[in-house]
Legacy VTK file of the C-alpha trace (Angstrom):
# vtk DataFile Version 3.0
C-alpha trace
ASCII
DATASET POLYDATA
POINTS 374 float
-95.408 -5.621 -70.604
-92.869 -3.611 -72.432
-93.733 -3.142 -75.988
-90.675 -1.124 -76.519
-90.758 2.207 -78.836
-92.502 2.465 -81.609
-91.508 4.382 -84.703
-94.392 6.104 -86.939
-93.358 6.167 -90.087
-94.468 8.081 -93.140
-92.936 7.066 -96.478
-92.377 9.634 -99.570
-90.756 7.401 -102.290
-90.892 10.133 -104.849
-89.493 12.844 -102.647
-92.338 15.348 -103.076
-91.322 16.930 -99.378
-87.811 17.583 -100.964
-88.927 18.464 -104.851
-91.823 20.489 -103.864
-91.465 21.976 -100.315
-87.328 21.947 -100.081
-87.511 19.941 -97.024
-84.486 17.831 -96.262
-85.207 14.035 -95.261
-85.456 12.761 -92.685
-87.912 14.592 -90.760
-88.031 13.300 -87.140
-90.260 14.486 -84.421
-93.928 15.679 -84.252
-93.532 19.159 -84.550
-90.936 18.889 -87.333
-93.417 16.685 -89.357
-95.901 19.109 -88.543
-93.717 21.957 -89.849
-92.945 19.643 -93.057
-96.562 19.119 -93.834
-97.672 22.611 -93.402
-94.944 23.343 -95.534
-95.785 21.035 -98.477
-99.338 22.093 -97.942
-98.648 25.316 -98.688
-96.452 24.263 -101.672
-99.109 21.880 -103.055
-102.366 21.256 -100.904
-103.691 18.547 -103.473
-100.398 16.493 -102.863
-101.507 12.890 -101.303
-98.304 12.837 -99.210
-99.633 15.679 -97.279
-102.246 13.296 -95.758
-99.982 10.597 -95.028
-97.920 12.803 -92.639
-101.011 13.816 -91.002
-102.399 10.305 -90.734
-98.740 9.265 -89.134
-98.640 12.503 -86.939
-102.614 11.396 -85.726
-101.191 7.872 -85.080
-98.542 9.196 -82.685
-100.982 11.418 -80.738
-103.219 8.231 -80.391
-100.675 6.102 -79.445
-98.827 8.550 -77.074
-102.057 9.532 -75.256
-102.300 5.606 -74.605
-99.300 5.443 -72.700
-97.325 4.085 -75.463
-93.469 4.914 -76.242
-93.625 6.412 -79.498
-92.040 8.534 -82.266
-93.000 9.809 -85.638
-90.630 10.463 -88.744
-91.037 10.915 -92.407
-88.529 9.598 -94.640
-88.219 10.758 -98.196
-86.099 8.572 -101.381
-85.427 10.564 -104.680
-87.617 12.518 -107.119
-85.871 11.289 -110.057
-83.996 7.943 -109.705
-86.090 5.537 -107.589
-83.062 3.191 -107.010
-80.974 5.665 -105.498
-83.888 7.167 -103.790
-84.465 3.705 -102.209
-80.590 2.922 -101.021
-81.221 6.884 -99.360
-84.399 5.596 -97.732
-82.760 2.747 -96.240
-79.605 4.595 -94.949
-81.771 7.388 -93.505
-83.672 4.801 -91.646
-80.867 3.247 -90.199
-79.792 6.621 -88.618
-83.343 7.289 -87.387
-83.646 3.820 -85.838
-79.993 4.318 -84.045
-81.064 8.022 -82.725
-84.394 6.871 -81.348
-83.793 3.481 -80.300
-87.249 2.051 -81.770
-87.919 -1.587 -82.134
-90.833 -1.823 -84.071
-92.375 0.468 -86.955
-96.051 1.373 -88.059
-95.624 2.347 -91.821
-98.194 5.176 -93.358
-98.449 5.128 -97.239
-100.407 7.271 -99.509
-100.623 4.469 -102.263
-99.139 1.260 -103.827
-96.105 3.066 -104.737
-94.585 3.875 -101.375
-95.618 0.191 -100.193
-92.620 -0.970 -102.467
-90.004 0.130 -99.489
-91.796 -1.864 -97.045
-89.262 -4.798 -97.448
-86.571 -2.051 -96.980
-87.953 -1.135 -93.482
-88.329 -4.589 -92.577
-84.461 -5.006 -92.915
-84.184 -2.462 -90.575
-86.918 -3.296 -87.851
-90.264 -5.216 -87.555
-93.348 -3.884 -89.305
-96.127 -3.972 -87.103
-98.757 -2.377 -89.228
-99.296 -0.721 -92.343
-101.683 1.940 -92.868
-102.440 3.185 -96.496
-104.282 6.677 -96.658
-107.251 6.951 -99.194
-108.783 10.299 -99.762
-112.609 10.186 -99.288
-114.422 11.033 -102.604
-118.144 11.442 -102.990
-119.755 7.899 -104.275
-122.194 9.438 -106.922
-122.167 11.240 -110.268
-120.606 14.383 -108.781
-118.179 12.711 -107.001
-117.183 10.946 -110.367
-116.865 14.339 -112.003
-114.816 15.666 -109.117
-112.232 12.605 -109.673
-111.770 12.960 -113.597
-111.742 16.712 -113.259
-109.037 16.034 -110.371
-107.255 13.668 -112.832
-107.120 16.034 -115.789
-105.750 18.775 -113.582
-102.944 16.697 -112.316
-100.037 17.715 -114.182
-98.786 14.337 -115.151
-101.949 13.102 -116.440
-102.574 16.663 -118.280
-98.853 16.387 -119.954
-99.641 12.781 -121.085
-103.208 13.176 -122.194
-104.275 16.790 -123.001
-100.877 17.539 -124.439
-100.814 15.357 -127.365
-104.346 15.827 -128.194
-104.198 19.422 -128.232
-101.064 19.365 -130.449
-102.575 16.833 -132.724
-105.928 19.282 -133.194
-103.578 22.450 -133.577
-101.447 21.046 -136.029
-104.474 19.646 -137.891
-105.999 22.875 -138.202
-102.989 24.667 -139.311
-102.583 22.214 -142.117
-106.026 23.003 -143.193
-105.451 26.952 -142.543
-102.616 26.918 -145.283
-104.607 24.800 -147.925
-102.281 21.825 -147.104
-104.697 18.929 -146.152
-103.042 16.390 -147.856
-100.047 16.768 -145.196
-101.965 17.192 -142.204
-101.986 13.549 -141.293
-97.762 13.264 -141.837
-97.489 16.588 -139.948
-99.950 15.144 -136.827
-98.345 11.820 -136.730
-94.912 13.036 -136.845
-95.299 15.552 -133.917
-97.123 12.876 -131.992
-94.047 10.346 -132.778
-91.569 13.299 -131.677
-93.433 13.957 -128.562
-94.100 10.108 -127.335
-90.047 9.740 -127.917
-89.522 12.870 -125.733
-91.883 11.686 -123.087
-90.526 7.643 -123.546
-86.913 8.573 -123.363
-87.597 10.523 -119.949
-86.141 13.826 -121.663
-88.906 15.781 -119.716
-87.835 14.566 -116.262
-83.957 15.070 -116.971
-85.176 18.859 -118.132
-87.353 18.951 -114.801
-84.186 17.650 -112.780
-81.914 20.226 -114.416
-84.145 22.877 -113.419
-84.491 21.286 -109.762
-80.618 21.209 -109.624
-80.258 24.734 -111.084
-82.328 26.066 -108.497
-80.680 24.122 -105.324
-77.547 25.316 -106.608
-78.736 29.115 -106.436
-80.110 28.767 -103.393
-77.747 27.070 -101.485
-75.086 29.323 -103.052
-73.168 26.505 -105.211
-70.301 27.273 -107.781
-72.255 24.966 -110.001
-75.132 27.208 -110.395
-72.524 29.993 -112.260
-71.505 26.811 -114.628
-74.769 26.127 -115.379
-75.655 29.481 -116.869
-72.448 29.287 -118.530
-73.147 25.573 -119.990
-76.695 27.111 -121.095
-75.464 29.805 -122.806
-72.589 27.576 -124.621
-75.262 25.367 -125.748
-77.292 28.255 -127.226
-74.186 28.966 -128.863
-73.725 25.619 -130.255
-77.086 25.292 -131.599
-76.463 28.598 -133.461
-73.066 27.616 -135.146
-74.872 24.266 -135.941
-77.766 26.118 -137.811
-75.523 28.467 -139.444
-73.323 25.414 -140.750
-76.804 24.173 -142.463
-77.121 27.523 -144.030
-73.237 27.543 -145.223
-73.162 23.953 -146.573
-77.305 23.739 -147.853
-77.559 21.446 -150.620
-80.000 18.953 -151.928
-78.740 16.011 -149.424
-80.287 13.526 -147.042
-81.641 13.998 -143.632
-78.819 12.441 -142.090
-76.187 14.657 -143.598
-78.054 17.900 -142.451
-78.349 16.119 -139.215
-74.115 15.721 -139.472
-73.392 19.042 -140.962
-75.154 20.430 -137.773
-73.155 18.353 -135.239
-69.846 19.635 -137.048
-70.852 23.068 -136.119
-72.274 22.355 -132.441
-70.695 19.198 -131.109
-67.639 21.109 -129.510
-69.469 24.129 -128.165
-72.025 21.184 -126.707
-68.905 19.142 -125.148
-67.737 22.589 -123.975
-71.124 23.187 -122.195
-71.101 19.563 -121.004
-67.392 20.272 -119.639
-68.151 23.515 -117.803
-71.198 22.453 -116.084
-69.575 18.986 -114.892
-66.313 21.477 -113.552
-68.960 23.448 -111.146
-70.472 19.795 -110.115
-66.923 18.385 -109.339
-66.215 21.651 -107.674
-69.423 21.357 -105.258
-68.621 17.847 -104.391
-65.084 18.738 -103.262
-66.089 21.125 -100.978
-69.472 19.513 -99.661
-69.749 15.931 -100.118
-66.020 14.803 -100.862
-67.136 11.149 -100.375
-69.252 11.037 -103.879
-66.434 12.959 -105.362
-64.984 9.819 -107.441
-68.635 9.372 -109.165
-68.426 12.729 -110.993
-64.820 13.242 -111.539
-64.957 11.293 -114.585
-67.732 13.444 -116.282
-65.260 16.239 -118.115
-63.159 13.270 -119.452
-66.088 11.344 -121.114
-67.763 14.407 -122.628
-64.766 15.500 -123.801
-63.945 12.054 -125.341
-67.660 12.239 -126.844
-66.884 15.523 -128.527
-63.782 14.780 -130.036
-64.535 11.337 -131.545
-67.904 12.890 -133.112
-66.502 15.987 -134.601
-63.954 13.607 -136.041
-66.700 11.187 -137.424
-68.837 14.172 -138.516
-65.854 15.637 -140.825
-65.228 12.036 -142.274
-68.839 11.364 -142.960
-69.291 15.175 -144.411
-65.929 14.729 -146.515
-67.212 11.405 -148.156
-70.394 12.559 -149.582
-68.614 15.512 -151.423
-70.509 18.443 -149.808
-69.696 21.784 -151.870
-67.096 24.147 -150.375
-66.451 21.738 -147.281
-62.672 22.842 -146.034
-61.841 19.274 -145.554
-60.829 16.558 -148.191
-61.541 12.850 -147.826
-57.495 12.331 -146.966
-57.410 15.311 -144.161
-60.739 14.104 -142.683
-59.052 10.591 -142.334
-56.586 12.259 -140.308
-59.272 13.906 -138.124
-61.398 10.991 -137.337
-58.134 9.057 -136.642
-57.152 12.049 -134.365
-60.453 12.374 -132.491
-60.916 8.606 -132.021
-57.444 8.701 -130.306
-57.888 11.795 -128.293
-61.095 10.532 -127.142
-59.579 7.380 -126.000
-56.684 9.274 -124.136
-59.312 11.813 -122.644
-61.790 8.944 -121.691
-58.754 6.653 -120.076
-57.093 9.569 -118.204
-60.547 10.161 -116.731
-60.971 6.633 -115.469
-57.756 6.477 -114.182
-58.141 9.596 -112.069
-61.665 8.111 -110.710
-59.631 5.028 -110.063
-57.157 6.783 -107.889
-59.318 9.169 -106.060
-61.902 6.215 -105.291
-58.774 4.037 -103.699
-57.578 7.085 -101.716
-61.337 7.695 -100.490
-61.249 4.210 -99.491
-57.847 4.301 -97.836
-58.966 7.338 -95.899
-62.507 6.031 -94.830
-60.846 2.490 -93.594
-58.171 4.849 -91.745
-60.459 7.213 -90.009
-62.255 3.692 -89.020
-59.133 2.389 -87.451
-58.644 5.505 -85.442
-61.915 5.490 -84.118
-61.712 2.033 -83.285
LINES 1 375
374 0 1 2 3 4 5 6 7 8 9 10 11 12 13 14 15 16 17 18 19 20 21 22 23 24 25 26 27 28 29 30 31 32 33 34 35 36 37 38 39 40 41 42 43 44 45 46 47 48 49 50 51 52 53 54 55 56 57 58 59 60 61 62 63 64 65 66 67 68 69 70 71 72 73 74 75 76 77 78 79 80 81 82 83 84 85 86 87 88 89 90 91 92 93 94 95 96 97 98 99 100 101 102 103 104 105 106 107 108 109 110 111 112 113 114 115 116 117 118 119 120 121 122 123 124 125 126 127 128 129 130 131 132 133 134 135 136 137 138 139 140 141 142 143 144 145 146 147 148 149 150 151 152 153 154 155 156 157 158 159 160 161 162 163 164 165 166 167 168 169 170 171 172 173 174 175 176 177 178 179 180 181 182 183 184 185 186 187 188 189 190 191 192 193 194 195 196 197 198 199 200 201 202 203 204 205 206 207 208 209 210 211 212 213 214 215 216 217 218 219 220 221 222 223 224 225 226 227 228 229 230 231 232 233 234 235 236 237 238 239 240 241 242 243 244 245 246 247 248 249 250 251 252 253 254 255 256 257 258 259 260 261 262 263 264 265 266 267 268 269 270 271 272 273 274 275 276 277 278 279 280 281 282 283 284 285 286 287 288 289 290 291 292 293 294 295 296 297 298 299 300 301 302 303 304 305 306 307 308 309 310 311 312 313 314 315 316 317 318 319 320 321 322 323 324 325 326 327 328 329 330 331 332 333 334 335 336 337 338 339 340 341 342 343 344 345 346 347 348 349 350 351 352 353 354 355 356 357 358 359 360 361 362 363 364 365 366 367 368 369 370 371 372 373
């Protein structure tokens, strides 16, 4: 009885093979999957996706030895954005099914998170089996110690548990060292609160994603690498200008006004940094992925709009509080906030209009290509 062609599929939802080993998904074929596993193993020998890929290759070998028609593949999602990653998995799986002609699938995962994509796989072809790979551990005290040690060595868990504890102890010790024990609790709680906001708002993911994008643009020779570096330098200049403004207009004022004075000096530089970086992204999209150009073309316009509105608002708020030696009066500040809002709205609407025209043009070109093909 002919069972059709079976696909042994290893799912890497958080794209460790791309993020850590710089391997483009999907990976199809035994040799390609074995090379991907070897490269990932050299990049991170302790990654659990490594075991899932080897398990998929083993199942492929067993089925092939028994005479079945079988293919093996590894499909990855997105390390930073799960929704975009799931869409990518669906699109890549559709291409793999079309290229290999498989009629059923055996899914191999390394945990419950990857199993969330099983409905996506089932939408493309029937899933006949699911294999979850669990690394064996020693069931005694030594094994428990090993598991705890491995957890603490995991960068994700270490950053979540060890960093706040170490930071709290260090700040507490510093407070006692400078003979100010009464502020120790305030400093420790404030520092941990800032750290939790940093983690909870996903700022660490944004930074790691930016570093990954910077590395990718460098290795692939993209113009965005140059604009990223220029943007970083402009951010540094903006921070310096903001701090210099704090020194110039220092007075006994509230924390909010300190922040506004800092932003008054920094916001235009920060906006310029964002515009320069986004121009590099737009240029790369134009040359290498024109279909996605409409998604990024609006970035510099929105960043410019936010910069103009913020700059006018900072001038108005500072002038209303009679900061000594501030160069703007209340009447001129009203003009600046008006021009800032007006310029920001014009800038934002211009970007949205350009995005609409590009989206419409790309859609018409795609429809025309489809007609020609038919």
